[in-house]
N, C-alpha and C positions, 0 to 999 in steps of 0.2 A: 378308453371309450371316446368316441367322437362327440365333440361338443355340439349341442343343439342351439341354433340361432333363431329358432322359431319365435320366441318372444319379441325379438327385434323386428322380424318381418311382420308380425301382428301389429306391433306399435306403428310401423310405417304405413301399413295398409289402412289402419283405422284413421290415421292422421291425414293421409294423402289419397287414399283410394286405389293406389297402384298395386299390382300383383307382381309376384316374383316367379317367373317360369322355372320349372324344375331343371331344364337343360342349362340354365345359367347360374344355378345355385353355387357351383364351385367358385365362380368368379365373385359372386356376392359375398360368400363366406370368407374368402381370402381378403377382400377389402375390409370387411368388418373386423377380422382378426388383426389386421394392420392398425386399424383405428383403436382397438382395445390396447394394443401394445403402446401406441403413442400416448394414450391417456393413463397408462399404468393401471389398468383395470383388469381384474382376473375373472370376474363372473359376468355372464350375460345379463342377468337380472340387475346387477349393479349398473351396467351400462344403460339399461332401459330407464332406471331411476334417474340417472344422470341426464338423459335426453329429456325426461319429463320436467326436470328442474331447470334445464338449460335448452330452451327451444332452438337456439342458434345451432346447437350440435345436431339436432334432428335435420335441419336444413343442410348442414355441412355433409352429413352422411348421405342424404338424398343426392346431393351434387356428385358425390363419389360413385354411388351405385348406378345413377342414371346417366353418367358421363355428360354433364352439362358443358360440353365443349363442341364447337363446330368451326366452320370456316366460311368465309364469304364465297358465294356461288358454289357451295357444296353440291355435288352432282351436276357438273357443268352442262351435261346434255339436256337436263330438264330446264335449267335456267336459260340455255341458248334458245330452246323452243319458246319459252315465255317471252324472251327478248325479241326474237326475230319474227315470231308468228302470232302468238296469242295476244299479248298486250297491245301491239299496234292495231290488231283487229278490233279490240275492245275500246281502245282510246280513239274513237272517231271524233270528227269535228263537232258533232252535235252532242257529245258526251259531256255532261256538266260536272259530274262527280264520280270519281273512281274510289271504291272502298275495298280495302284489303285487310285480312286478318291472318296473322302468323301465330299459330298455337304452339305451345312448348318451345318458345323462341330462345330459351337459354340466355346467352349474353348479347343477343340482338343481331347476330351476323345475318340471319335470314331476312328479317324485315328491312334491315339496312341495305341488303343486297337488292331487294325489290325497290327500295327508294332510289337507289343509284340507277337501276334499269329504267324506272319511270322518268327520272330526270333526263336521262340520255334520250329516251324516246320523245319526250316533249320538245327537246331542243331540235332533234332530227326532223320531226314532223311539224314543228312550229305550232304546237298545241297549247291551249291555256286551261286544260281541264284541272279542276280542284282535286286534291288527293288526300284521302284519310287512310292512314295505315295504323293498325292496332297490333301490338305485340304483347302476348301474354305468356306467363309461365306460373306454375303453382308455387315456385320458390321465390319469395321476395328478395332474397339476397342476390340472385342472379339478375333479377329485374333491375336492381339498383346499379349493378355493373353495366347492364345494357344501356342505361340512361347516360352513363359517362362516355361510352363509345371509344374505349381505349383497347387496342389489340396488339398481340405479338405477331412476329413475322409469319409464323406458321398459319395464322388465321387469315392472312391475306394472300396466301400463296397461289390461289386460283384466279386472282384478279389480274387483268391486263395492266401493264406498267402505266399506261396513260390514265387508267382509272384510279390507280393508287396515287399518282401525282396530282390528279384533279380533285380528289375527294378526301385525301388524308394529309395530315401534317406529321412528319417524323420528328419526334421530340422525346428526350429521355429514354431512348432505346425502345420506343413504342410508336405504333401508328394510331393517330388520333383523328377521328372523323371530323369534318368541318361542320359548323353549326347548321348550314343549310340542309344537310342530310339528317342530322339528329332531330331537328325540329319537325321533320315529316312524320316521325313515328311516336305514337302515344303508347307508352308502356304501362302495364298494370298487372298485379298478381291475379290469377284466375284459376279456379279449380274446374277442370273439364267434367268432373262428376257432380258438380253442384246441381241438385235437382230443381232448384228454383229458377234457374236462368238457362237460356240456350245460346246466349252471346255474352261477351264481357259487358258489364254495366256501362263502362266508359263509352262503348260504341252506340249505346242507347237502343238501336233497333235492328242491328244486323244488316241484312240485305247486301251481302258482300258480293262483289264481282269476282274476287279471288280469295280463296282460303287455302292456306298451307298448313298441313298437319303431317309433318314428316318425322318418322322415327319416334312417334309417341305411342301409337297403338300397340307396339310390341311390348309395352310395360303393363298391359291390361289383359284380363281374361277375355274369352270370346263374348261372354255376356256383357261385360262392360264395354267392349269394342262396339257392340251393337248400339248401346246407349249413346256413346260418343258419336258414332256415325249418324245417328238420328239427329243429334244436336248440330253436327256439321251440315247435314242436308238442309235442315231448317234455316240455318244461318245464311245459306246461299241465296242470292237473288235469282229469279228466273233467268236462265242463260249463264249463270255464274259457273266458275270452275274451281275444282278441288284438286290439290296436289298432295299426294301421299309419298311416303318413303319408298325406296326401291324394293324393299322386302314386304311391303304392305299392299293390301287390296281392299276394295270396298266390301264391307261386311254387312250381313243381314239383308232385310228386304230391299234396301236401297241399291243393291247390286243390279237391279233391273231398272232403276230410275236414274242412274248416273252412267253416261256413256263414255267409254274410254276414247280419248282423242287420238293417241298414236301408240303403236305397239311397244316402243322402246322406253316409255316413261309412264309412271303412274299418275296421269293427269286425266281428270274426268270432267264431263260437262253435265250440268243440270238442264233439263229441257226448258226452252224459253216459255213454254205454256204451263210449266209446273207451278204449283202453289207450295208455300212453306208448310 
């Protein structure tokens, strides 16, 4: 008889609010089975008790199931549009502050990619705009890794050689970000389903010029996607931009309030006259 992993899915859903799409259950179940084998546990209920007693294991399993692994400049087409078109247009001479939020940022590759882009644009256009970048993830363990800014070769494979040379130091078989870039990003744990807030508390008031929420919505039901989308919409400043994953689209009523910028990427703009 096939083993039921439902108690584990319930435990994770109650703890983190995420859902587990039926089409991906074989993958989830395979990974959980591997974890049970490593821990020498036979029963699903036994594993749930273990996670309850050892919260670190819950975070570890979440890492495995949600694939908390990315690369710098993942989806180069979207990043090229941000670098060549969108950000230079936003970072005008009279712009005093640029605010960015990277949600579900995992080990920090995405917000650090944005930090590198902004640094390059500021040098190219001789701009002095202040920058605040916030990176959040529900898992405190990956947030701690993000703060260290240490990456393997596969994670920098989409970077141009000159950017690697300029912003990383190769040491102990790893690529380590320079302090200038690390200091640009403020990392903190944050639950996108938190009903009490619509932005990470560290950002104080939101009003972001750019929000990146890529490959996060796929872990939530349609109902929860609408809740998250409302939060993302409210977090944007009038005229702000939202970037989603390649397989994601704007859900719910905001599908009429966010205009897609280009056909080839999931990049949307909030009307300059819109209110939060």
